[in-house]
N, C-alpha and C positions, 0 to 999 in steps of 0.2 A: 403477451411477449417482449423482451428486453432487447436491445440494441446498446452496443459499447462504438463509443470513441477514441481510442488511443490519441489523449491529448498531448501526449509526453514522453516522447523514448527519448533516453539518454543510458549511456552503456551499464553503469546501476538502480538505474529509475525508471518507471514506469508511472503514467496516470494515467484512469483512463475515466471515463464520463461515463455513466448507467444511466441510458435512458428507458423509460417506457410511456410509450405510445405519442414522444414528442416531451415529454415531460424527462427532466432532469431528477434523475429517481436517489443517484450521491454519486462520490467520485470514489477512483478506488488506487489508492498508492500499493506499487509494487517497490521494495529495495532491497534490493543484494547488499548486506551488510557486508560479506567477507569477512565474518567475526562468529563466531563460537557466541552458543547463548551468553549471555550477563545473569548476574547474581539473582538481579531479578527477576529474568523470566524463570530462572529456575522454581521462583516461584507459585507460577503460575499453573495454574490445573488447564493438563494432568502432569504437567510435568512434576508438580511439586511431587507426585506420586512415584517417579523410576526412580530409576537403578543412576546411583550418579554417576557411575562409569559411564553408561550409555548416553544420557547426558555429554557427556563430556568428550564422547567418541564425534558428536557433531563440531563440524568444523565452519559447517555456513551454515549462518541463518537469514533467510528471506523474511521481510516484515513487510505483510497483506496487512493496509489500513485503508479499511473503509468508512470514510465520513460522510456524515449527514447534519442539516441543520436542526433535524429533530429525530426522535427517538422513531428507525424504524421497526413494520409490527413485526413480529415472526416467522412470517411467510416471506416475505421480501430478503429479511436480515440472512434467514436459510441458503435461499435462494442465490443471493450473489455471496456465502460462502464458498457453498459448497463448487460454484462455479471457477470461482478464483481460487480453491484450493487445487484445482485440476491443474494450474500454472504452473507448477513448481516440481518437479521431480523429485521426489522423496529418495533420498537412498541413507546406508548406515552414515554416511559426513553431513548431510544437505536436510534440511529442517524446514517450516514455517514456524511462527505464530500470526494470528488474524485477529488483530480488533476493531473491533468500532469506534468509532471518536463522535462528540457532537459538535459540530463547533456554527453557533447560531447566526451567523451574519455570511455566512458562506453564502448565500448567491447574492453580497451585495455588490461582488467588486465586479470590473472586467476579466475574463481568464487571460491573462499575461506572466511575465515571470514573478513579478509580486505576487501576484495572486498565488501561483506555486508557492513561492517561497512561504506565505501567510499559512498555509495548508499541512506544508512540512515542520514550520515552524510549532503549530498546534499539534501535530503529532507526536511530538519529543523527537522528530528527525534531526540529525546532527549534518543532512544535506545541506548544501545553499546553490542554487542555482544560480553561477553569477551570468553577469548581461553578457551580452554577445551583438554582432550586428547579425540583424535581422535575415541581410542575404545567406548567412551563417547555417540558417534552421533546416535547412532540406538533406544539409551534412552531418548535422548532428542529427537527425531523425533516422538514419542511416547504420546510427554506428551500433 
């Protein structure tokens, strides 16, 4: 059985720690890009087979990134992918992309803002978490 811990929640970004039996299985980043698919996105399977008009109708794409220090086995990958795919409401205007990443030194860092920014940089996100006063943490989590 897996358990989730949302370790960060901001307006357009959430980071989850996925655990199994007390051991971290992976981190998952959900980013609301507030943008349509990029040209690179359109080359991905299955988007590359879709009609251009249908793809261009989607105005908002969520990026779901699964990050681990080594490749997940197929069962774990399928479990995490199917679970997090239900986090986004698909409509004719909103869709998502799920990508898996390997970051070999993932667990070598303390979980803090620098850690989150390192993950975001490694997955190619343009999102940067700014330093803030720790007393404001609770307010950010309620955004």
